[in-house]
C-alpha atoms as a printed R data frame, in Angstrom:
   type eleno elety resid chain resno      x       y       z
1  ATOM     1    CA   MET     A     1  1.095  25.098   1.293
2  ATOM     2    CA   GLY     A     2 -2.045  23.545   3.180
3  ATOM     3    CA   LEU     A     3 -3.218  20.269   4.372
4  ATOM     4    CA   ALA     A     4 -4.716  19.506   1.078
5  ATOM     5    CA   ASP     A     5 -1.463  19.813  -0.745
6  ATOM     6    CA   ILE     A     6  0.197  17.501   1.744
7  ATOM     7    CA   ALA     A     7 -2.727  15.087   1.638
8  ATOM     8    CA   VAL     A     8 -2.367  14.747  -2.152
9  ATOM     9    CA   ALA     A     9  1.563  15.380  -2.462
10 ATOM    10    CA   VAL     A    10  2.830  12.605  -0.279
11 ATOM    11    CA   PRO     A    11  1.331   9.601  -2.106
12 ATOM    12    CA   PHE     A    12  3.209  10.890  -5.231
13 ATOM    13    CA   ARG     A    13  6.324  10.696  -2.926
14 ATOM    14    CA   ASN     A    14  5.649   7.149  -2.016
15 ATOM    15    CA   ALA     A    15  5.048   6.188  -5.727
16 ATOM    16    CA   ALA     A    16  8.579   8.137  -6.494
17 ATOM    17    CA   TRP     A    17 10.166   5.434  -4.153
18 ATOM    18    CA   VAL     A    18  8.944   2.767  -6.760
19 ATOM    19    CA   ARG     A    19 10.342   4.914  -9.581
20 ATOM    20    CA   TRP     A    20  6.842   6.132 -10.843
21 ATOM    21    CA   MET     A    21  6.131   9.949 -11.224
22 ATOM    22    CA   PRO     A    22  3.689  11.570 -13.480
23 ATOM    23    CA   ASP     A    23  5.009  12.197 -16.997
24 ATOM    24    CA   ALA     A    24  6.288  15.827 -16.647
25 ATOM    25    CA   SER     A    25  5.866  16.487 -20.646
26 ATOM    26    CA   ARG     A    26  2.310  15.380 -20.213
27 ATOM    27    CA   TRP     A    27  1.658  17.076 -17.107
28 ATOM    28    CA   PRO     A    28  3.732  19.679 -16.665
29 ATOM    29    CA   LYS     A    29  1.818  21.392 -14.101
30 ATOM    30    CA   THR     A    30  1.133  18.610 -11.866
31 ATOM    31    CA   ALA     A    31  5.033  17.596 -11.891
32 ATOM    32    CA   ALA     A    32  6.182  21.186 -11.093
33 ATOM    33    CA   TRP     A    33  3.481  21.385  -8.331
34 ATOM    34    CA   ILE     A    34  4.695  17.955  -6.854
35 ATOM    35    CA   ALA     A    35  8.469  19.221  -6.860
36 ATOM    36    CA   ARG     A    36  7.373  22.547  -5.188
37 ATOM    37    CA   VAL     A    37  5.494  20.741  -2.408
38 ATOM    38    CA   ASP     A    38  8.472  18.186  -1.797
39 ATOM    39    CA   ALA     A    39 10.923  21.110  -1.782
40 ATOM    40    CA   THR     A    40  9.297  22.885   1.191
41 ATOM    41    CA   PRO     A    41 11.350  22.640   4.229
42 ATOM    42    CA   PRO     A    42  9.098  20.739   6.435
43 ATOM    43    CA   LEU     A    43  8.423  18.062   3.601
44 ATOM    44    CA   ALA     A    44 11.918  18.264   2.565
45 ATOM    45    CA   GLU     A    45 13.267  17.368   5.844
46 ATOM    46    CA   ILE     A    46 11.016  14.594   6.177
47 ATOM    47    CA   ASN     A    47 11.697  13.435   2.639
48 ATOM    48    CA   ALA     A    48 15.277  12.987   3.350
49 ATOM    49    CA   ILE     A    49 14.904  11.197   6.591
50 ATOM    50    CA   ALA     A    50 12.231   8.861   4.913
51 ATOM    51    CA   ASP     A    51 14.680   8.355   2.002
52 ATOM    52    CA   ARG     A    52 17.546   7.409   4.343
53 ATOM    53    CA   LEU     A    53 15.487   4.978   6.389
54 ATOM    54    CA   ALA     A    54 14.004   3.437   3.098
55 ATOM    55    CA   ARG     A    55 17.655   2.601   1.755
56 ATOM    56    CA   THR     A    56 18.598   1.162   5.337
57 ATOM    57    CA   ALA     A    57 17.946  -2.499   6.278
58 ATOM    58    CA   PRO     A    58 15.302  -3.219   8.626
59 ATOM    59    CA   PRO     A    59 17.613  -4.413  11.331
60 ATOM    60    CA   ARG     A    60 19.692  -1.027  10.976
61 ATOM    61    CA   GLN     A    61 16.575   1.278  10.807
62 ATOM    62    CA   ARG     A    62 16.097   1.931  14.672
63 ATOM    63    CA   ALA     A    63 20.054   2.939  15.059
64 ATOM    64    CA   LEU     A    64 19.808   5.085  12.051
65 ATOM    65    CA   ALA     A    65 16.473   6.508  13.471
66 ATOM    66    CA   GLY     A    66 18.422   7.533  16.677
67 ATOM    67    CA   GLU     A    67 21.530   8.853  14.665
68 ATOM    68    CA   LEU     A    68 18.991  11.188  12.708
69 ATOM    69    CA   GLY     A    69 17.844  12.435  15.889
70 ATOM    70    CA   LEU     A    70 14.425  11.069  15.840
71 ATOM    71    CA   ALA     A    71 12.908  10.375  19.376
72 ATOM    72    CA   LEU     A    72 12.751   6.763  19.915
73 ATOM    73    CA   SER     A    73 10.842   4.666  22.524
74 ATOM    74    CA   GLU     A    74 12.650   2.803  25.109
75 ATOM    75    CA   THR     A    75 11.643  -0.415  23.526
76 ATOM    76    CA   SER     A    76 10.422  -1.848  20.234
77 ATOM    77    CA   LEU     A    77  8.081  -4.507  19.021
78 ATOM    78    CA   GLY     A    78 10.608  -4.594  15.870
79 ATOM    79    CA   GLY     A    79 13.305  -7.721  15.753
80 ATOM    80    CA   GLU     A    80 16.035  -8.718  13.915
81 ATOM    81    CA   GLU     A    81 13.967 -10.763  11.401
82 ATOM    82    CA   PRO     A    82 10.649  -9.868   9.850
83 ATOM    83    CA   ARG     A    83  7.444 -11.337  11.402
84 ATOM    84    CA   ARG     A    84  4.818 -13.292   9.416
85 ATOM    85    CA   GLY     A    85  1.782 -10.970   8.996
86 ATOM    86    CA   PRO     A    86 -1.765 -12.327   9.634
87 ATOM    87    CA   MET     A    87 -2.800 -12.786   6.175
88 ATOM    88    CA   THR     A    88 -0.006 -15.056   5.291
89 ATOM    89    CA   ALA     A    89 -0.568 -18.659   5.181
């Protein structure tokens, strides 16, 4: 696996979070390649962490990240409530 594999496979992982994947009956080699790349130990570990964080409410994500053993900064810019972005009216 190389950088090109990671660069192309990661967007497919993001697409899977919104329940979209390439049709395996139409593109079997692509679907198999995505599955192989996702199953490699480094990406499988990161994907498991990301999946847990994605299913966790934002106010609880920092605590969960600590529980999962991720290095955390002493402070966070995150708060209890979502902040309005610069593109909101």
